[in-house]
Structures are given as C-alpha cells and as structure tokens.
PDB file as gemmi writes it, atoms N, CA and C in Angstrom:
CRYST1    1.000    1.000    1.000  90.00  90.00  90.00 P 1                      
ATOM      1  N   MET A   1     132.546  62.203 127.830  1.00  0.00           N  
ATOM      2  CA  MET A   1     132.484  61.765 125.971  1.00  0.00           C  
ATOM      3  C   MET A   1     131.860  62.814 125.308  1.00  0.00           C  
ATOM      4  N   ALA A   2     130.685  63.176 126.281  1.00  0.00           N  
ATOM      5  CA  ALA A   2     130.000  64.944 125.430  1.00  0.00           C  
ATOM      6  C   ALA A   2     131.206  65.997 125.605  1.00  0.00           C  
ATOM      7  N   LYS A   3     132.335  65.876 126.851  1.00  0.00           N  
ATOM      8  CA  LYS A   3     132.962  67.518 126.499  1.00  0.00           C  
ATOM      9  C   LYS A   3     133.903  67.129 125.222  1.00  0.00           C  
ATOM     10  N   PHE A   4     134.512  66.158 124.999  1.00  0.00           N  
ATOM     11  CA  PHE A   4     135.184  65.509 124.179  1.00  0.00           C  
ATOM     12  C   PHE A   4     134.449  65.258 122.557  1.00  0.00           C  
ATOM     13  N   LYS A   5     133.631  65.463 122.409  1.00  0.00           N  
ATOM     14  CA  LYS A   5     133.352  65.816 120.974  1.00  0.00           C  
ATOM     15  C   LYS A   5     133.249  67.820 121.004  1.00  0.00           C  
ATOM     16  N   ILE A   6     132.375  68.141 121.647  1.00  0.00           N  
ATOM     17  CA  ILE A   6     132.943  69.813 122.064  1.00  0.00           C  
ATOM     18  C   ILE A   6     134.065  70.288 121.952  1.00  0.00           C  
ATOM     19  N   GLN A   7     135.170  69.733 122.912  1.00  0.00           N  
ATOM     20  CA  GLN A   7     136.469  70.190 122.625  1.00  0.00           C  
ATOM     21  C   GLN A   7     137.124  70.061 121.087  1.00  0.00           C  
ATOM     22  N   ASN A   8     136.334  68.702 120.698  1.00  0.00           N  
ATOM     23  CA  ASN A   8     137.329  68.238 119.409  1.00  0.00           C  
ATOM     24  C   ASN A   8     136.563  69.743 117.978  1.00  0.00           C  
ATOM     25  N   TYR A   9     134.954  69.751 118.897  1.00  0.00           N  
ATOM     26  CA  TYR A   9     134.677  70.265 117.404  1.00  0.00           C  
ATOM     27  C   TYR A   9     134.666  72.022 117.640  1.00  0.00           C  
ATOM     28  N   VAL A  10     135.773  72.527 118.740  1.00  0.00           N  
ATOM     29  CA  VAL A  10     135.779  73.997 118.705  1.00  0.00           C  
ATOM     30  C   VAL A  10     136.785  74.010 118.277  1.00  0.00           C  
ATOM     31  N   LYS A  11     138.167  73.153 118.648  1.00  0.00           N  
ATOM     32  CA  LYS A  11     139.484  72.890 117.539  1.00  0.00           C  
ATOM     33  C   LYS A  11     139.326  72.277 116.375  1.00  0.00           C  
ATOM     34  N   GLU A  12     138.428  71.727 115.479  1.00  0.00           N  
ATOM     35  CA  GLU A  12     138.135  71.659 114.282  1.00  0.00           C  
ATOM     36  C   GLU A  12     137.940  73.159 113.594  1.00  0.00           C  
ATOM     37  N   SER A  13     136.583  73.414 114.414  1.00  0.00           N  
ATOM     38  CA  SER A  13     136.409  74.850 113.744  1.00  0.00           C  
ATOM     39  C   SER A  13     136.996  75.903 113.525  1.00  0.00           C  
ATOM     40  N   TYR A  14     138.214  76.063 114.744  1.00  0.00           N  
ATOM     41  CA  TYR A  14     138.839  76.690 114.691  1.00  0.00           C  
ATOM     42  C   TYR A  14     140.069  76.847 113.813  1.00  0.00           C  
ATOM     43  N   ASP A  15     140.507  75.607 113.879  1.00  0.00           N  
ATOM     44  CA  ASP A  15     141.467  75.423 112.220  1.00  0.00           C  
ATOM     45  C   ASP A  15     141.285  75.922 111.176  1.00  0.00           C  
ATOM     46  N   GLU A  16     139.755  75.408 110.892  1.00  0.00           N  
ATOM     47  CA  GLU A  16     139.202  75.494 110.247  1.00  0.00           C  
ATOM     48  C   GLU A  16     139.039  77.265 109.153  1.00  0.00           C  
ATOM     49  N   LEU A  17     138.509  77.668 110.147  1.00  0.00           N  
ATOM     50  CA  LEU A  17     138.119  79.660 110.360  1.00  0.00           C  
ATOM     51  C   LEU A  17     139.892  80.167 110.024  1.00  0.00           C  
ATOM     52  N   VAL A  18     141.081  79.516 110.974  1.00  0.00           N  
ATOM     53  CA  VAL A  18     142.277  80.423 110.690  1.00  0.00           C  
ATOM     54  C   VAL A  18     143.280  79.409 109.378  1.00  0.00           C  
ATOM     55  N   HIS A  19     142.914  78.057 109.114  1.00  0.00           N  
ATOM     56  CA  HIS A  19     143.853  77.851 107.785  1.00  0.00           C  
ATOM     57  C   HIS A  19     142.869  77.468 106.339  1.00  0.00           C  
ATOM     58  N   LYS A  20     142.238  77.096 106.619  1.00  0.00           N  
ATOM     59  CA  LYS A  20     141.089  76.678 105.132  1.00  0.00           C  
ATOM     60  C   LYS A  20     139.750  77.554 104.619  1.00  0.00           C  
ATOM     61  N   VAL A  21     139.848  78.690 105.763  1.00  0.00           N  
ATOM     62  CA  VAL A  21     139.071  79.562 105.266  1.00  0.00           C  
ATOM     63  C   VAL A  21     139.418  81.214 104.338  1.00  0.00           C  
ATOM     64  N   SER A  22     139.097  81.459 103.473  1.00  0.00           N  
ATOM     65  CA  SER A  22     139.893  82.793 102.321  1.00  0.00           C  
ATOM     66  C   SER A  22     139.498  83.793 102.520  1.00  0.00           C  
ATOM     67  N   TRP A  23     139.933  84.705 103.672  1.00  0.00           N  
ATOM     68  CA  TRP A  23     139.262  85.595 103.751  1.00  0.00           C  
ATOM     69  C   TRP A  23     139.468  87.209 103.214  1.00  0.00           C  
ATOM     70  N   PRO A  24     138.399  88.092 102.387  1.00  0.00           N  
ATOM     71  CA  PRO A  24     138.759  89.205 101.827  1.00  0.00           C  
ATOM     72  C   PRO A  24     139.550  89.833 102.090  1.00  0.00           C  
ATOM     73  N   THR A  25     140.142  90.787 101.307  1.00  0.00           N  
ATOM     74  CA  THR A  25     140.838  91.900 101.719  1.00  0.00           C  
ATOM     75  C   THR A  25     140.561  93.060 102.060  1.00  0.00           C  
ATOM     76  N   TRP A  26     140.610  93.981 102.712  1.00  0.00           N  
ATOM     77  CA  TRP A  26     140.372  95.014 103.011  1.00  0.00           C  
ATOM     78  C   TRP A  26     139.469  96.006 101.625  1.00  0.00           C  
ATOM     79  N   SER A  27     140.231  96.213 100.674  1.00  0.00           N  
ATOM     80  CA  SER A  27     139.360  96.758  99.382  1.00  0.00           C  
ATOM     81  C   SER A  27     138.622  95.781  99.318  1.00  0.00           C  
ATOM     82  N   GLU A  28     138.341  94.254  98.604  1.00  0.00           N  
ATOM     83  CA  GLU A  28     137.346  93.969  98.533  1.00  0.00           C  
ATOM     84  C   GLU A  28     136.444  94.037  99.926  1.00  0.00           C  
ATOM     85  N   LEU A  29     136.015  94.280 100.786  1.00  0.00           N  
ATOM     86  CA  LEU A  29     135.401  94.518 102.386  1.00  0.00           C  
ATOM     87  C   LEU A  29     134.386  96.095 101.489  1.00  0.00           C  
ATOM     88  N   GLN A  30     135.484  96.487 101.341  1.00  0.00           N  
ATOM     89  CA  GLN A  30     135.237  98.510 101.179  1.00  0.00           C  
ATOM     90  C   GLN A  30     133.882  98.058  99.490  1.00  0.00           C  
ATOM     91  N   ASN A  31     134.834  97.331  98.770  1.00  0.00           N  
ATOM     92  CA  ASN A  31     134.038  97.405  97.373  1.00  0.00           C  
ATOM     93  C   ASN A  31     132.687  97.086  97.706  1.00  0.00           C  
ATOM     94  N   SER A  32     132.443  95.692  98.141  1.00  0.00           N  
ATOM     95  CA  SER A  32     131.572  95.125  98.624  1.00  0.00           C  
ATOM     96  C   SER A  32     130.190  95.925  99.402  1.00  0.00           C  
ATOM     97  N   ALA A  33     130.909  96.653 100.447  1.00  0.00           N  
ATOM     98  CA  ALA A  33     130.258  97.480 101.289  1.00  0.00           C  
ATOM     99  C   ALA A  33     130.194  98.889 100.336  1.00  0.00           C  
ATOM    100  N   ILE A  34     130.250  99.314  99.268  1.00  0.00           N  
ATOM    101  CA  ILE A  34     130.195 100.362  98.707  1.00  0.00           C  
ATOM    102  C   ILE A  34     128.834  99.350  97.619  1.00  0.00           C  
ATOM    103  N   VAL A  35     128.898  98.588  97.108  1.00  0.00           N  
ATOM    104  CA  VAL A  35     127.851  98.216  96.173  1.00  0.00           C  
ATOM    105  C   VAL A  35     126.411  97.698  97.135  1.00  0.00           C  
ATOM    106  N   VAL A  36     126.699  97.075  98.212  1.00  0.00           N  
ATOM    107  CA  VAL A  36     125.482  96.487  99.225  1.00  0.00           C  
ATOM    108  C   VAL A  36     124.896  98.378  99.437  1.00  0.00           C  
ATOM    109  N   SER A  37     125.679  99.135  99.722  1.00  0.00           N  
ATOM    110  CA  SER A  37     125.227 100.608 100.216  1.00  0.00           C  
ATOM    111  C   SER A  37     124.210 101.241  99.246  1.00  0.00           C  
ATOM    112  N   VAL A  38     125.440 101.168  97.706  1.00  0.00           N  
ATOM    113  CA  VAL A  38     124.533 101.924  96.519  1.00  0.00           C  
ATOM    114  C   VAL A  38     122.908 100.929  96.172  1.00  0.00           C  
ATOM    115  N   ALA A  39     122.953  99.625  96.344  1.00  0.00           N  
ATOM    116  CA  ALA A  39     121.700  98.711  96.235  1.00  0.00           C  
ATOM    117  C   ALA A  39     121.182  98.477  97.079  1.00  0.00           C  
ATOM    118  N   SER A  40     121.021  99.323  98.583  1.00  0.00           N  
ATOM    119  CA  SER A  40     120.430  99.505  99.743  1.00  0.00           C  
ATOM    120  C   SER A  40     119.446 100.746  98.924  1.00  0.00           C  
ATOM    121  N   LEU A  41     120.328 101.924  98.577  1.00  0.00           N  
ATOM    122  CA  LEU A  41     119.223 102.881  98.578  1.00  0.00           C  
ATOM    123  C   LEU A  41     118.342 103.253  97.197  1.00  0.00           C  
ATOM    124  N   ILE A  42     118.756 101.888  95.798  1.00  0.00           N  
ATOM    125  CA  ILE A  42     117.741 101.881  94.953  1.00  0.00           C  
ATOM    126  C   ILE A  42     117.160 101.180  95.432  1.00  0.00           C  
ATOM    127  N   ILE A  43     116.502 100.310  95.913  1.00  0.00           N  
ATOM    128  CA  ILE A  43     115.658  99.831  96.576  1.00  0.00           C  
ATOM    129  C   ILE A  43     114.840 100.602  97.484  1.00  0.00           C  
ATOM    130  N   ALA A  44     115.242 101.224  97.875  1.00  0.00           N  
ATOM    131  CA  ALA A  44     114.847 102.487  99.027  1.00  0.00           C  
ATOM    132  C   ALA A  44     113.684 103.125  98.309  1.00  0.00           C  
ATOM    133  N   PHE A  45     114.532 103.699  97.742  1.00  0.00           N  
ATOM    134  CA  PHE A  45     114.154 104.517  96.512  1.00  0.00           C  
ATOM    135  C   PHE A  45     112.538 103.839  95.536  1.00  0.00           C  
ATOM    136  N   ILE A  46     112.808 102.689  95.447  1.00  0.00           N  
ATOM    137  CA  ILE A  46     111.883 102.228  94.546  1.00  0.00           C  
ATOM    138  C   ILE A  46     110.751 101.872  95.238  1.00  0.00           C  
ATOM    139  N   VAL A  47     111.026 101.509  96.641  1.00  0.00           N  
ATOM    140  CA  VAL A  47     109.735 101.584  97.177  1.00  0.00           C  
ATOM    141  C   VAL A  47     108.832 102.499  98.006  1.00  0.00           C  
ATOM    142  N   TYR A  48     109.760 103.867  97.840  1.00  0.00           N  
ATOM    143  CA  TYR A  48     109.312 105.429  98.063  1.00  0.00           C  
ATOM    144  C   TYR A  48     108.457 105.503  97.025  1.00  0.00           C  
ATOM    145  N   LEU A  49     108.922 105.264  96.066  1.00  0.00           N  
ATOM    146  CA  LEU A  49     108.260 105.672  94.220  1.00  0.00           C  
ATOM    147  C   LEU A  49     106.842 104.811  94.859  1.00  0.00           C  
ATOM    148  N   MET A  50     107.035 103.122  94.956  1.00  0.00           N  
ATOM    149  CA  MET A  50     105.675 102.680  95.101  1.00  0.00           C  
ATOM    150  C   MET A  50     104.701 103.021  95.660  1.00  0.00           C  
ATOM    151  N   ASP A  51     105.434 103.532  97.075  1.00  0.00           N  
ATOM    152  CA  ASP A  51     104.193 103.820  98.134  1.00  0.00           C  
ATOM    153  C   ASP A  51     103.832 104.975  97.619  1.00  0.00           C  
ATOM    154  N   PHE A  52     104.432 105.953  97.453  1.00  0.00           N  
ATOM    155  CA  PHE A  52     103.839 107.439  97.138  1.00  0.00           C  
ATOM    156  C   PHE A  52     103.037 107.221  95.799  1.00  0.00           C  
ATOM    157  N   SER A  53     103.669 106.020  95.435  1.00  0.00           N  
ATOM    158  CA  SER A  53     102.219 106.069  93.737  1.00  0.00           C  
ATOM    159  C   SER A  53     100.739 105.319  94.506  1.00  0.00           C  
ATOM    160  N   PHE A  54     100.700 104.318  95.270  1.00  0.00           N  
ATOM    161  CA  PHE A  54      99.737 104.324  95.371  1.00  0.00           C  
ATOM    162  C   PHE A  54      99.364 104.474  96.239  1.00  0.00           C  
ATOM    163  N   GLN A  55      99.342 105.683  97.706  1.00  0.00           N  
ATOM    164  CA  GLN A  55      98.771 106.550  97.756  1.00  0.00           C  
ATOM    165  C   GLN A  55      98.024 107.968  96.780  1.00  0.00           C  
ATOM    166  N   ASN A  56      99.369 108.236  96.302  1.00  0.00           N  
ATOM    167  CA  ASN A  56      98.296 109.048  95.406  1.00  0.00           C  
ATOM    168  C   ASN A  56      96.835 108.401  94.681  1.00  0.00           C  
ATOM    169  N   ILE A  57      97.504 106.785  93.747  1.00  0.00           N  
ATOM    170  CA  ILE A  57      95.941 106.407  93.811  1.00  0.00           C  
ATOM    171  C   ILE A  57      94.757 106.060  94.643  1.00  0.00           C  
ATOM    172  N   LEU A  58      95.298 105.805  95.385  1.00  0.00           N  
ATOM    173  CA  LEU A  58      93.916 105.229  96.715  1.00  0.00           C  
ATOM    174  C   LEU A  58      93.782 106.503  96.806  1.00  0.00           C  
ATOM    175  N   GLN A  59      94.104 107.676  97.448  1.00  0.00           N  
ATOM    176  CA  GLN A  59      93.370 108.613  97.838  1.00  0.00           C  
ATOM    177  C   GLN A  59      92.765 109.476  96.303  1.00  0.00           C  
ATOM    178  N   LEU A  60      93.090 109.263  95.690  1.00  0.00           N  
ATOM    179  CA  LEU A  60      92.311 109.205  93.958  1.00  0.00           C  
ATOM    180  C   LEU A  60      90.695 108.784  94.083  1.00  0.00           C  
ATOM    181  N   PHE A  61      91.116 107.037  94.093  1.00  0.00           N  
ATOM    182  CA  PHE A  61      89.701 106.562  94.357  1.00  0.00           C  
ATOM    183  C   PHE A  61      88.687 106.944  95.208  1.00  0.00           C  
ATOM    184  N   TYR A  62      89.440 106.896  96.753  1.00  0.00           N  
ATOM    185  CA  TYR A  62      89.014 107.177  98.081  1.00  0.00           C  
ATOM    186  C   TYR A  62      88.054 108.674  97.594  1.00  0.00           C  
ATOM    187  N   GLU A  63      88.193 109.649  97.316  1.00  0.00           N  
ATOM    188  CA  GLU A  63      87.881 110.642  96.890  1.00  0.00           C  
ATOM    189  C   GLU A  63      86.324 110.665  95.640  1.00  0.00           C  
ATOM    190  N   ASN A  64      86.830 109.594  95.171  1.00  0.00           N  
ATOM    191  CA  ASN A  64      85.812 109.521  93.939  1.00  0.00           C  
ATOM    192  C   ASN A  64      84.162 108.845  94.714  1.00  0.00           C  
ATOM    193  N   PHE A  65      84.688 108.300  95.630  1.00  0.00           N  
ATOM    194  CA  PHE A  65      84.084 107.122  95.994  1.00  0.00           C  
ATOM    195  C   PHE A  65      83.112 107.743  97.151  1.00  0.00           C  
TER     196      PHE A  65                                                      
END                                                                             
C-alpha cells in the first residue's frame, strides 16, 4: 500500500514538473541573475557602511570615557 502511494506521488510529481510548470527562458534567468547580483551588491555596501559608521561612533564613544 505504501509502495503504491510513493510510486503514485513520484509519477504525479514528474508529470507536473514536465507538463504543468512554466519554466523561465534563458534570457529571463540571466535578467533575474543580474537583478539578484546588483541587489546583493547594494545590500552588502549598505551593511558595510553601517558597520563602518558604528565602528567609528563606538570608537569615539570609548575614547571619551
């Protein structure tokens, strides 16, 4: 009984992935990769600026006390 359920699940999953899912084109994948890369760089730069700012602020604070 469990074997039948597993076989049925695999068969239906394969059918859905092959026939019902709309996969992106190569150019859509490239565009998405560029967007993700640019967004990651922007976020990394913002985190760097925050880290640098807090480092300097805390350094000034500790020097005064």
